[in-house]
C-alpha positions in Angstrom: -8.8 4.8 -154.8 -11.0 1.7 -155.4 -14.4 4.1 -154.3 -13.2 7.0 -156.8 -14.1 3.5 -159.6 -17.7 2.7 -157.9 -20.8 4.4 -159.8 -23.9 5.8 -157.4 -26.3 4.5 -159.0 -25.2 1.3 -159.0 -24.8 1.2 -155.5 -27.8 2.2 -155.1 -29.1 -0.5 -157.5 -28.0 -3.2 -154.9 -29.1 -1.3 -152.1 -32.3 -1.1 -153.4 -32.6 -4.5 -155.2 -31.3 -6.8 -151.3 -33.3 -4.5 -148.6 -35.1 -6.9 -147.8 -32.5 -9.4 -147.3 -30.8 -6.5 -145.3 -34.2 -6.2 -143.4 -34.8 -10.0 -142.9 -31.2 -10.4 -141.6 -31.8 -6.9 -139.7 -34.9 -9.6 -137.2 -32.8 -11.9 -137.2 -30.2 -10.8 -135.7 -32.8 -8.3 -133.1 -34.3 -12.1 -132.7 -31.3 -13.3 -131.8 -30.0 -11.0 -129.2 -33.3 -10.8 -127.4 -32.9 -14.8 -127.1 -29.1 -14.2 -125.9 -30.6 -12.2 -123.1 -32.9 -14.3 -122.5 -30.8 -17.2 -122.3 -28.5 -15.4 -119.8 -31.2 -13.6 -117.3 -32.6 -17.7 -116.7 -28.6 -18.5 -116.3 -28.7 -15.9 -113.3 -31.8 -17.2 -111.9 -30.4 -21.0 -111.8 -27.6 -20.1 -110.8 -27.4 -17.4 -108.6 -24.1 -17.1 -107.7 -23.0 -15.8 -110.9 -24.4 -12.6 -110.7 -21.5 -12.5 -107.8 -19.0 -13.2 -110.5 -18.4 -9.6 -111.4 -17.4 -6.8 -110.0 -18.7 -3.8 -112.0 -15.6 -1.7 -111.6 -14.3 -4.2 -113.3 -16.5 -3.7 -116.2 -14.7 -2.2 -119.4 -15.0 1.3 -119.7 -16.0 1.0 -122.8 -18.8 -1.5 -121.5 -19.9 1.1 -118.7 -20.1 4.9 -121.4 -22.2 2.3 -123.3 -24.8 1.5 -120.9 -24.7 4.9 -119.4 -25.3 7.0 -122.6 -28.4 4.5 -123.4 -29.5 5.3 -120.3 -29.3 8.6 -120.8 -31.0 8.2 -123.8 -33.9 6.4 -122.4 -37.2 8.7 -122.3 -38.7 8.5 -119.1 -41.7 7.1 -118.2 -44.3 9.9 -117.9 -47.3 8.8 -115.9 -50.6 7.9 -117.9 -52.6 9.9 -117.0 -56.3 9.4 -115.4 -59.6 8.9 -116.8 -61.8 11.3 -115.3 -65.1 10.5 -114.0 -68.9 10.9 -116.0 -69.3 14.7 -113.9 -65.2 16.0 -114.1 -65.9 15.5 -118.4 -68.9 17.8 -118.3 
């Protein structure tokens, strides 16, 4: 019922007003996620036995589906064309 009483123009004004805060928060969250990933990588390098401490078959299905969909969405790397020699350009 509260959704019907809301003014859409007021919501748009709030979104515009706080857009910069949203962008700052988003950038901070992305940096935090990168830091956590780097820390996990460093921990595995420092303690190699940690990489063997889990079984990939025991990972949650939701995690496996998300990883699989991200891999499918990632574009394949295409080789860059080699620069042509001066003779071939002419």
